[in-house]
Structures are given as C-alpha cells and as structure tokens.
PDB file of the backbone (N, CA, C, O) and the ligand in Angstrom, with CONECT records:
HET     ZN  A 101       1
ATOM      1  N   MET A   1     114.360  74.030  96.975  1.00  0.00           N
ATOM      2  CA  MET A   1     114.271  75.225  97.830  1.00  0.00           C
ATOM      3  C   MET A   1     114.253  76.491  96.967  1.00  0.00           C
ATOM      4  O   MET A   1     114.996  76.614  95.993  1.00  0.00           O
ATOM      5  N   ILE A   2     113.408  77.396  97.346  1.00  0.00           N
ATOM      6  CA  ILE A   2     113.400  78.685  96.658  1.00  0.00           C
ATOM      7  C   ILE A   2     114.347  79.624  97.394  1.00  0.00           C
ATOM      8  O   ILE A   2     114.316  79.728  98.620  1.00  0.00           O
ATOM      9  N   LYS A   3     115.175  80.292  96.633  1.00  0.00           N
ATOM     10  CA  LYS A   3     116.177  81.167  97.242  1.00  0.00           C
ATOM     11  C   LYS A   3     115.519  82.317  97.997  1.00  0.00           C
ATOM     12  O   LYS A   3     114.472  82.832  97.605  1.00  0.00           O
ATOM     13  N   ARG A   4     116.155  82.689  99.067  1.00  0.00           N
ATOM     14  CA  ARG A   4     115.620  83.762  99.893  1.00  0.00           C
ATOM     15  C   ARG A   4     115.506  85.068  99.127  1.00  0.00           C
ATOM     16  O   ARG A   4     114.542  85.816  99.289  1.00  0.00           O
ATOM     17  N   GLU A   5     116.502  85.334  98.289  1.00  0.00           N
ATOM     18  CA  GLU A   5     116.474  86.593  97.519  1.00  0.00           C
ATOM     19  C   GLU A   5     115.236  86.635  96.621  1.00  0.00           C
ATOM     20  O   GLU A   5     114.632  87.687  96.414  1.00  0.00           O
ATOM     21  N   LEU A   6     114.877  85.464  96.095  1.00  0.00           N
ATOM     22  CA  LEU A   6     113.692  85.406  95.241  1.00  0.00           C
ATOM     23  C   LEU A   6     112.438  85.640  96.080  1.00  0.00           C
ATOM     24  O   LEU A   6     111.546  86.387  95.680  1.00  0.00           O
ATOM     25  N   MET A   7     112.377  84.999  97.242  1.00  0.00           N
ATOM     26  CA  MET A   7     111.225  85.184  98.125  1.00  0.00           C
ATOM     27  C   MET A   7     111.046  86.644  98.515  1.00  0.00           C
ATOM     28  O   MET A   7     109.925  87.119  98.691  1.00  0.00           O
ATOM     29  N   ASP A   8     112.160  87.346  98.646  1.00  0.00           N
ATOM     30  CA  ASP A   8     112.086  88.743  99.075  1.00  0.00           C
ATOM     31  C   ASP A   8     111.424  89.636  98.032  1.00  0.00           C
ATOM     32  O   ASP A   8     110.811  90.648  98.373  1.00  0.00           O
ATOM     33  N   ILE A   9     111.547  89.264  96.771  1.00  0.00           N
ATOM     34  CA  ILE A   9     110.977  90.128  95.737  1.00  0.00           C
ATOM     35  C   ILE A   9     109.649  89.607  95.186  1.00  0.00           C
ATOM     36  O   ILE A   9     108.890  90.359  94.574  1.00  0.00           O
ATOM     37  N   LEU A  10     109.372  88.326  95.402  1.00  0.00           N
ATOM     38  CA  LEU A  10     108.127  87.769  94.870  1.00  0.00           C
ATOM     39  C   LEU A  10     106.929  88.313  95.629  1.00  0.00           C
ATOM     40  O   LEU A  10     106.944  88.407  96.856  1.00  0.00           O
ATOM     41  N   ARG A  11     105.883  88.672  94.878  1.00  0.00           N
ATOM     42  CA  ARG A  11     104.621  89.089  95.475  1.00  0.00           C
ATOM     43  C   ARG A  11     103.489  88.437  94.696  1.00  0.00           C
ATOM     44  O   ARG A  11     103.643  88.081  93.528  1.00  0.00           O
ATOM     45  N   CYS A  12     102.368  88.289  95.351  1.00  0.00           N
ATOM     46  CA  CYS A  12     101.182  87.788  94.675  1.00  0.00           C
ATOM     47  C   CYS A  12     100.792  88.763  93.566  1.00  0.00           C
ATOM     48  O   CYS A  12     100.606  89.952  93.826  1.00  0.00           O
ATOM     49  N   PRO A  13     100.666  88.270  92.329  1.00  0.00           N
ATOM     50  CA  PRO A  13     100.359  89.190  91.227  1.00  0.00           C
ATOM     51  C   PRO A  13      98.982  89.826  91.340  1.00  0.00           C
ATOM     52  O   PRO A  13      98.729  90.864  90.728  1.00  0.00           O
ATOM     53  N   ALA A  14      98.088  89.217  92.116  1.00  0.00           N
ATOM     54  CA  ALA A  14      96.753  89.791  92.274  1.00  0.00           C
ATOM     55  C   ALA A  14      96.744  90.938  93.284  1.00  0.00           C
ATOM     56  O   ALA A  14      95.822  91.754  93.276  1.00  0.00           O
ATOM     57  N   CYS A  15      97.734  91.012  94.137  1.00  0.00           N
ATOM     58  CA  CYS A  15      97.728  91.971  95.242  1.00  0.00           C
ATOM     59  C   CYS A  15      98.874  92.976  95.157  1.00  0.00           C
ATOM     60  O   CYS A  15      98.900  93.944  95.917  1.00  0.00           O
ATOM     61  N   VAL A  16      99.804  92.763  94.259  1.00  0.00           N
ATOM     62  CA  VAL A  16     101.029  93.564  94.265  1.00  0.00           C
ATOM     63  C   VAL A  16     100.750  95.041  93.984  1.00  0.00           C
ATOM     64  O   VAL A  16     101.486  95.910  94.453  1.00  0.00           O
ATOM     65  N   LYS A  17      99.690  95.330  93.222  1.00  0.00           N
ATOM     66  CA  LYS A  17      99.413  96.735  92.899  1.00  0.00           C
ATOM     67  C   LYS A  17      99.045  97.528  94.142  1.00  0.00           C
ATOM     68  O   LYS A  17      99.314  98.727  94.220  1.00  0.00           O
ATOM     69  N   ALA A  18      98.442  96.877  95.095  1.00  0.00           N
ATOM     70  CA  ALA A  18      98.079  97.539  96.347  1.00  0.00           C
ATOM     71  C   ALA A  18      99.234  97.487  97.345  1.00  0.00           C
ATOM     72  O   ALA A  18      99.067  97.785  98.528  1.00  0.00           O
ATOM     73  N   ASP A  19     100.406  97.103  96.843  1.00  0.00           N
ATOM     74  CA  ASP A  19     101.584  96.973  97.695  1.00  0.00           C
ATOM     75  C   ASP A  19     101.369  95.926  98.781  1.00  0.00           C
ATOM     76  O   ASP A  19     101.925  96.014  99.876  1.00  0.00           O
ATOM     77  N   ASN A  20     100.549  94.937  98.449  1.00  0.00           N
ATOM     78  CA  ASN A  20     100.325  93.814  99.353  1.00  0.00           C
ATOM     79  C   ASN A  20     100.833  92.553  98.679  1.00  0.00           C
ATOM     80  O   ASN A  20     101.612  92.616  97.728  1.00  0.00           O
ATOM     81  N   GLY A  21     100.391  91.422  99.171  1.00  0.00           N
ATOM     82  CA  GLY A  21     100.698  90.171  98.505  1.00  0.00           C
ATOM     83  C   GLY A  21     101.956  89.499  98.989  1.00  0.00           C
ATOM     84  O   GLY A  21     102.642  88.824  98.222  1.00  0.00           O
ATOM     85  N   LYS A  22     102.265  89.680 100.267  1.00  0.00           N
ATOM     86  CA  LYS A  22     103.406  88.939 100.825  1.00  0.00           C
ATOM     87  C   LYS A  22     103.112  87.459 100.792  1.00  0.00           C
ATOM     88  O   LYS A  22     102.003  87.024 101.104  1.00  0.00           O
ATOM     89  N   LEU A  23     104.107  86.694 100.413  1.00  0.00           N
ATOM     90  CA  LEU A  23     103.922  85.263 100.231  1.00  0.00           C
ATOM     91  C   LEU A  23     104.644  84.471 101.310  1.00  0.00           C
ATOM     92  O   LEU A  23     105.730  84.837 101.761  1.00  0.00           O
ATOM     93  N   THR A  24     104.014  83.385 101.707  1.00  0.00           N
ATOM     94  CA  THR A  24     104.617  82.469 102.660  1.00  0.00           C
ATOM     95  C   THR A  24     104.865  81.140 101.971  1.00  0.00           C
ATOM     96  O   THR A  24     103.989  80.606 101.290  1.00  0.00           O
ATOM     97  N   ASN A  25     106.051  80.620 102.151  1.00  0.00           N
ATOM     98  CA  ASN A  25     106.390  79.325 101.587  1.00  0.00           C
ATOM     99  C   ASN A  25     105.768  78.233 102.449  1.00  0.00           C
ATOM    100  O   ASN A  25     106.054  78.125 103.641  1.00  0.00           O
ATOM    101  N   TYR A  26     104.912  77.426 101.826  1.00  0.00           N
ATOM    102  CA  TYR A  26     104.281  76.330 102.550  1.00  0.00           C
ATOM    103  C   TYR A  26     104.898  75.017 102.087  1.00  0.00           C
ATOM    104  O   TYR A  26     104.627  74.553 100.979  1.00  0.00           O
ATOM    105  N   LYS A  27     105.713  74.433 102.921  1.00  0.00           N
ATOM    106  CA  LYS A  27     106.342  73.128 102.670  1.00  0.00           C
ATOM    107  C   LYS A  27     107.062  73.057 101.329  1.00  0.00           C
ATOM    108  O   LYS A  27     107.143  71.985 100.729  1.00  0.00           O
ATOM    109  N   ASP A  28     107.579  74.169 100.856  1.00  0.00           N
ATOM    110  CA  ASP A  28     108.259  74.208  99.560  1.00  0.00           C
ATOM    111  C   ASP A  28     107.376  73.701  98.431  1.00  0.00           C
ATOM    112  O   ASP A  28     107.878  73.301  97.381  1.00  0.00           O
ATOM    113  N   SER A  29     106.067  73.714  98.641  1.00  0.00           N
ATOM    114  CA  SER A  29     105.151  73.206  97.622  1.00  0.00           C
ATOM    115  C   SER A  29     104.166  74.258  97.133  1.00  0.00           C
ATOM    116  O   SER A  29     103.638  74.157  96.025  1.00  0.00           O
ATOM    117  N   TYR A  30     103.922  75.270  97.965  1.00  0.00           N
ATOM    118  CA  TYR A  30     103.034  76.361  97.575  1.00  0.00           C
ATOM    119  C   TYR A  30     103.553  77.660  98.171  1.00  0.00           C
ATOM    120  O   TYR A  30     104.210  77.666  99.212  1.00  0.00           O
ATOM    121  N   LEU A  31     103.245  78.764  97.491  1.00  0.00           N
ATOM    122  CA  LEU A  31     103.423  80.088  98.071  1.00  0.00           C
ATOM    123  C   LEU A  31     102.029  80.629  98.346  1.00  0.00           C
ATOM    124  O   LEU A  31     101.199  80.734  97.443  1.00  0.00           O
ATOM    125  N   ILE A  32     101.786  80.969  99.600  1.00  0.00           N
ATOM    126  CA  ILE A  32     100.449  81.392 100.009  1.00  0.00           C
ATOM    127  C   ILE A  32     100.446  82.898 100.234  1.00  0.00           C
ATOM    128  O   ILE A  32     101.278  83.430 100.969  1.00  0.00           O
ATOM    129  N   CYS A  33      99.488  83.584  99.582  1.00  0.00           N
ATOM    130  CA  CYS A  33      99.372  85.023  99.728  1.00  0.00           C
ATOM    131  C   CYS A  33      98.630  85.347 101.020  1.00  0.00           C
ATOM    132  O   CYS A  33      97.550  84.818 101.283  1.00  0.00           O
ATOM    133  N   ALA A  34      99.225  86.217 101.813  1.00  0.00           N
ATOM    134  CA  ALA A  34      98.635  86.576 103.102  1.00  0.00           C
ATOM    135  C   ALA A  34      97.387  87.428 102.926  1.00  0.00           C
ATOM    136  O   ALA A  34      96.560  87.499 103.835  1.00  0.00           O
ATOM    137  N   ASP A  35      97.237  88.069 101.786  1.00  0.00           N
ATOM    138  CA  ASP A  35      96.142  89.020 101.616  1.00  0.00           C
ATOM    139  C   ASP A  35      94.902  88.411 100.970  1.00  0.00           C
ATOM    140  O   ASP A  35      93.788  88.665 101.428  1.00  0.00           O
ATOM    141  N   CYS A  36      95.069  87.620  99.923  1.00  0.00           N
ATOM    142  CA  CYS A  36      93.891  87.096  99.215  1.00  0.00           C
ATOM    143  C   CYS A  36      93.729  85.599  99.401  1.00  0.00           C
ATOM    144  O   CYS A  36      92.679  85.050  99.066  1.00  0.00           O
ATOM    145  N   GLY A  37      94.730  84.935  99.922  1.00  0.00           N
ATOM    146  CA  GLY A  37      94.616  83.495 100.149  1.00  0.00           C
ATOM    147  C   GLY A  37      94.892  82.648  98.925  1.00  0.00           C
ATOM    148  O   GLY A  37      94.753  81.426  98.979  1.00  0.00           O
ATOM    149  N   ARG A  38      95.284  83.274  97.812  1.00  0.00           N
ATOM    150  CA  ARG A  38      95.671  82.462  96.665  1.00  0.00           C
ATOM    151  C   ARG A  38      96.912  81.649  97.020  1.00  0.00           C
ATOM    152  O   ARG A  38      97.765  82.080  97.795  1.00  0.00           O
ATOM    153  N   LYS A  39      96.982  80.459  96.426  1.00  0.00           N
ATOM    154  CA  LYS A  39      98.107  79.556  96.703  1.00  0.00           C
ATOM    155  C   LYS A  39      98.729  79.164  95.383  1.00  0.00           C
ATOM    156  O   LYS A  39      98.096  78.538  94.533  1.00  0.00           O
ATOM    157  N   TYR A  40      99.986  79.547  95.231  1.00  0.00           N
ATOM    158  CA  TYR A  40     100.682  79.313  93.968  1.00  0.00           C
ATOM    159  C   TYR A  40     101.534  78.066  94.083  1.00  0.00           C
ATOM    160  O   TYR A  40     102.437  78.008  94.918  1.00  0.00           O
ATOM    161  N   PRO A  41     101.260  77.059  93.253  1.00  0.00           N
ATOM    162  CA  PRO A  41     102.020  75.808  93.345  1.00  0.00           C
ATOM    163  C   PRO A  41     103.475  76.000  92.916  1.00  0.00           C
ATOM    164  O   PRO A  41     103.781  76.794  92.026  1.00  0.00           O
ATOM    165  N   ILE A  42     104.341  75.268  93.561  1.00  0.00           N
ATOM    166  CA  ILE A  42     105.760  75.283  93.211  1.00  0.00           C
ATOM    167  C   ILE A  42     106.069  73.947  92.539  1.00  0.00           C
ATOM    168  O   ILE A  42     105.925  72.883  93.141  1.00  0.00           O
ATOM    169  N   VAL A  43     106.495  74.027  91.283  1.00  0.00           N
ATOM    170  CA  VAL A  43     106.781  72.820  90.509  1.00  0.00           C
ATOM    171  C   VAL A  43     108.240  72.869  90.083  1.00  0.00           C
ATOM    172  O   VAL A  43     108.680  73.821  89.438  1.00  0.00           O
ATOM    173  N   ASP A  44     108.980  71.833  90.449  1.00  0.00           N
ATOM    174  CA  ASP A  44     110.410  71.793  90.136  1.00  0.00           C
ATOM    175  C   ASP A  44     111.120  73.065  90.607  1.00  0.00           C
ATOM    176  O   ASP A  44     111.936  73.636  89.884  1.00  0.00           O
ATOM    177  N   ASP A  45     110.798  73.500  91.831  1.00  0.00           N
ATOM    178  CA  ASP A  45     111.402  74.680  92.446  1.00  0.00           C
ATOM    179  C   ASP A  45     111.021  75.992  91.758  1.00  0.00           C
ATOM    180  O   ASP A  45     111.603  77.037  92.047  1.00  0.00           O
ATOM    181  N   ILE A  46     110.062  75.939  90.867  1.00  0.00           N
ATOM    182  CA  ILE A  46     109.631  77.166  90.194  1.00  0.00           C
ATOM    183  C   ILE A  46     108.190  77.471  90.584  1.00  0.00           C
ATOM    184  O   ILE A  46     107.285  76.693  90.281  1.00  0.00           O
ATOM    185  N   PRO A  47     107.974  78.600  91.255  1.00  0.00           N
ATOM    186  CA  PRO A  47     106.598  78.956  91.599  1.00  0.00           C
ATOM    187  C   PRO A  47     105.810  79.389  90.364  1.00  0.00           C
ATOM    188  O   PRO A  47     106.279  80.183  89.549  1.00  0.00           O
ATOM    189  N   ILE A  48     104.602  78.844  90.250  1.00  0.00           N
ATOM    190  CA  ILE A  48     103.737  79.184  89.116  1.00  0.00           C
ATOM    191  C   ILE A  48     102.922  80.415  89.521  1.00  0.00           C
ATOM    192  O   ILE A  48     101.864  80.299  90.139  1.00  0.00           O
ATOM    193  N   MET A  49     103.428  81.580  89.166  1.00  0.00           N
ATOM    194  CA  MET A  49     102.819  82.820  89.646  1.00  0.00           C
ATOM    195  C   MET A  49     101.759  83.332  88.670  1.00  0.00           C
ATOM    196  O   MET A  49     101.872  84.431  88.126  1.00  0.00           O
ATOM    197  N   LEU A  50     100.735  82.515  88.465  1.00  0.00           N
ATOM    198  CA  LEU A  50      99.622  82.909  87.609  1.00  0.00           C
ATOM    199  C   LEU A  50      98.387  83.103  88.490  1.00  0.00           C
ATOM    200  O   LEU A  50      98.063  82.253  89.319  1.00  0.00           O
ATOM    201  N   ILE A  51      97.701  84.238  88.296  1.00  0.00           N
ATOM    202  CA  ILE A  51      96.546  84.546  89.143  1.00  0.00           C
ATOM    203  C   ILE A  51      95.511  83.429  89.070  1.00  0.00           C
ATOM    204  O   ILE A  51      94.956  83.025  90.092  1.00  0.00           O
ATOM    205  N   ASP A  52      95.249  82.930  87.859  1.00  0.00           N
ATOM    206  CA  ASP A  52      94.252  81.871  87.709  1.00  0.00           C
ATOM    207  C   ASP A  52      94.677  80.591  88.421  1.00  0.00           C
ATOM    208  O   ASP A  52      93.857  79.888  89.012  1.00  0.00           O
ATOM    209  N   GLU A  53      95.968  80.304  88.353  1.00  0.00           N
ATOM    210  CA  GLU A  53      96.468  79.091  88.995  1.00  0.00           C
ATOM    211  C   GLU A  53      96.325  79.218  90.516  1.00  0.00           C
ATOM    212  O   GLU A  53      95.865  78.295  91.187  1.00  0.00           O
ATOM    213  N   GLY A  54      96.720  80.360  91.037  1.00  0.00           N
ATOM    214  CA  GLY A  54      96.617  80.573  92.477  1.00  0.00           C
ATOM    215  C   GLY A  54      95.187  80.556  92.971  1.00  0.00           C
ATOM    216  O   GLY A  54      94.918  80.145  94.099  1.00  0.00           O
ATOM    217  N   ALA A  55      94.261  81.005  92.120  1.00  0.00           N
ATOM    218  CA  ALA A  55      92.857  81.086  92.526  1.00  0.00           C
ATOM    219  C   ALA A  55      92.213  79.714  92.664  1.00  0.00           C
ATOM    220  O   ALA A  55      91.200  79.572  93.349  1.00  0.00           O
ATOM    221  N   LYS A  56      92.796  78.697  92.016  1.00  0.00           N
ATOM    222  CA  LYS A  56      92.213  77.353  92.091  1.00  0.00           C
ATOM    223  C   LYS A  56      92.166  76.831  93.521  1.00  0.00           C
ATOM    224  O   LYS A  56      91.300  76.035  93.885  1.00  0.00           O
ATOM    225  N   TYR A  57      93.113  77.294  94.314  1.00  0.00           N
ATOM    226  CA  TYR A  57      93.241  76.739  95.672  1.00  0.00           C
ATOM    227  C   TYR A  57      92.817  77.751  96.730  1.00  0.00           C
ATOM    228  O   TYR A  57      93.091  77.570  97.917  1.00  0.00           O
ATOM    229  N   ILE A  58      92.141  78.829  96.289  1.00  0.00           N
ATOM    230  CA  ILE A  58      91.903  79.948  97.197  1.00  0.00           C
ATOM    231  C   ILE A  58      91.030  79.539  98.382  1.00  0.00           C
ATOM    232  O   ILE A  58      91.211  80.053  99.486  1.00  0.00           O
ATOM    233  N   ASP A  59      90.090  78.625  98.169  1.00  0.00           N
ATOM    234  CA  ASP A  59      89.170  78.233  99.235  1.00  0.00           C
ATOM    235  C   ASP A  59      89.650  77.029 100.031  1.00  0.00           C
ATOM    236  O   ASP A  59      88.993  76.606 100.982  1.00  0.00           O
ATOM    237  N   LEU A  60      90.787  76.483  99.644  1.00  0.00           N
ATOM    238  CA  LEU A  60      91.297  75.300 100.336  1.00  0.00           C
ATOM    239  C   LEU A  60      92.157  75.707 101.526  1.00  0.00           C
ATOM    240  O   LEU A  60      92.938  76.656 101.447  1.00  0.00           O
ATOM    241  N   ASP A  61      92.008  74.994 102.605  1.00  0.00           N
ATOM    242  CA  ASP A  61      92.949  75.165 103.705  1.00  0.00           C
ATOM    243  C   ASP A  61      94.308  74.638 103.269  1.00  0.00           C
ATOM    244  O   ASP A  61      94.405  73.726 102.448  1.00  0.00           O
ATOM    245  N   ALA A  62      95.355  75.227 103.834  1.00  0.00           N
ATOM    246  CA  ALA A  62      96.698  74.777 103.487  1.00  0.00           C
ATOM    247  C   ALA A  62      96.849  73.282 103.752  1.00  0.00           C
ATOM    248  O   ALA A  62      97.547  72.581 103.019  1.00  0.00           O
ATOM    249  N   GLU A  63      96.185  72.797 104.815  1.00  0.00           N
ATOM    250  CA  GLU A  63      96.316  71.382 105.172  1.00  0.00           C
ATOM    251  C   GLU A  63      95.696  70.478 104.115  1.00  0.00           C
ATOM    252  O   GLU A  63      96.038  69.299 104.027  1.00  0.00           O
ATOM    253  N   SER A  64      94.781  71.025 103.311  1.00  0.00           N
ATOM    254  CA  SER A  64      94.091  70.210 102.309  1.00  0.00           C
ATOM    255  C   SER A  64      94.793  70.206 100.956  1.00  0.00           C
ATOM    256  O   SER A  64      94.366  69.509 100.035  1.00  0.00           O
ATOM    257  N   LEU A  65      95.862  70.975 100.835  1.00  0.00           N
ATOM    258  CA  LEU A  65      96.553  71.062  99.549  1.00  0.00           C
ATOM    259  C   LEU A  65      97.273  69.756  99.238  1.00  0.00           C
ATOM    260  O   LEU A  65      97.770  69.066 100.128  1.00  0.00           O
ATOM    261  N   GLU A  66      97.313  69.443  97.963  1.00  0.00           N
ATOM    262  CA  GLU A  66      98.058  68.261  97.536  1.00  0.00           C
ATOM    263  C   GLU A  66      99.548  68.574  97.559  1.00  0.00           C
ATOM    264  O   GLU A  66      99.996  69.589  97.025  1.00  0.00           O
ATOM    265  N   ILE A  67     100.298  67.685  98.184  1.00  0.00           N
ATOM    266  CA  ILE A  67     101.752  67.851  98.265  1.00  0.00           C
ATOM    267  C   ILE A  67     102.407  66.604  97.702  1.00  0.00           C
ATOM    268  O   ILE A  67     102.164  65.524  98.241  1.00  0.00           O
ATOM    269  N   PRO A  68     103.195  66.671  96.687  1.00  0.00           N
ATOM    270  CA  PRO A  68     103.477  67.886  95.906  1.00  0.00           C
ATOM    271  C   PRO A  68     102.273  68.288  95.057  1.00  0.00           C
ATOM    272  O   PRO A  68     101.358  67.488  94.859  1.00  0.00           O
ATOM    273  N   PRO A  69     102.270  69.514  94.559  1.00  0.00           N
ATOM    274  CA  PRO A  69     101.132  69.993  93.766  1.00  0.00           C
ATOM    275  C   PRO A  69     100.941  69.148  92.510  1.00  0.00           C
ATOM    276  O   PRO A  69     101.908  68.761  91.854  1.00  0.00           O
ATOM    277  N   VAL A  70      99.698  68.873  92.192  1.00  0.00           N
ATOM    278  CA  VAL A  70      99.376  68.175  90.954  1.00  0.00           C
ATOM    279  C   VAL A  70      98.655  69.168  90.049  1.00  0.00           C
ATOM    280  O   VAL A  70      97.535  69.585  90.343  1.00  0.00           O
ATOM    281  N   LEU A  71      99.287  69.533  88.975  1.00  0.00           N
ATOM    282  CA  LEU A  71      98.685  70.497  88.070  1.00  0.00           C
ATOM    283  C   LEU A  71      97.710  69.793  87.142  1.00  0.00           C
ATOM    284  O   LEU A  71      97.987  68.715  86.617  1.00  0.00           O
ATOM    285  N   ALA A  72      96.556  70.433  86.953  1.00  0.00           N
ATOM    286  CA  ALA A  72      95.560  69.871  86.047  1.00  0.00           C
ATOM    287  C   ALA A  72      96.122  69.877  84.629  1.00  0.00           C
ATOM    288  O   ALA A  72      96.708  70.859  84.174  1.00  0.00           O
ATOM    289  N   LYS A  73      95.930  68.779  83.963  1.00  0.00           N
ATOM    290  CA  LYS A  73      96.376  68.710  82.563  1.00  0.00           C
ATOM    291  C   LYS A  73      95.290  69.290  81.678  1.00  0.00           C
ATOM    292  O   LYS A  73      94.100  69.045  81.879  1.00  0.00           O
ATOM    293  N   GLU A  74      95.715  70.049  80.714  1.00  0.00           N
ATOM    294  CA  GLU A  74      94.738  70.639  79.784  1.00  0.00           C
ATOM    295  C   GLU A  74      94.406  69.620  78.702  1.00  0.00           C
ATOM    296  O   GLU A  74      93.604  69.904  77.812  1.00  0.00           O
TER     297      GLU A  74
HETATM  298 ZN    ZN A 101      97.139  87.888  96.795  1.00  0.00          ZN2+
END
C-alpha cells in the first residue's frame, strides 16, 4: 500500500509544471495520471515516477494493464 501522505504530494512528472497531474491508484499496481493518461507502475510499493516509464502504457486501457506490472528488462 502506498501511504496516503505520499499520494497527496505525488504528481505526474509530465504534468506537474502545469499544476496538473493528479494521480489515481489503480489496484496498488499503477498510478494513473488524470491529465495525460500516463500510468506509472508500482513495484514493491514504490511507484516508478519516470516519464518514459509512464508513457509506455499511455495508450493502454487500465483494464489491459499487467497486474502486477512487469518491467521490461534492459
Ligand atoms: Zn500526466
């Protein structure tokens, strides 16, 4: 579980400059940005707040996301 205090301050890094980027916790597996649709995977309770990472899932419906997230290996 991600702590509420953390959720209150976390914003999508792609949208935060415009004072947007509110995130929604999706099944404790992704944080979904309400503004751009980027989805940040949560791994071991730590959200991966990288713009590139979030953009990988931007066109996917939340229902199509892999749960738990599987990060591509480099
Ligand atoms: Zn965003």
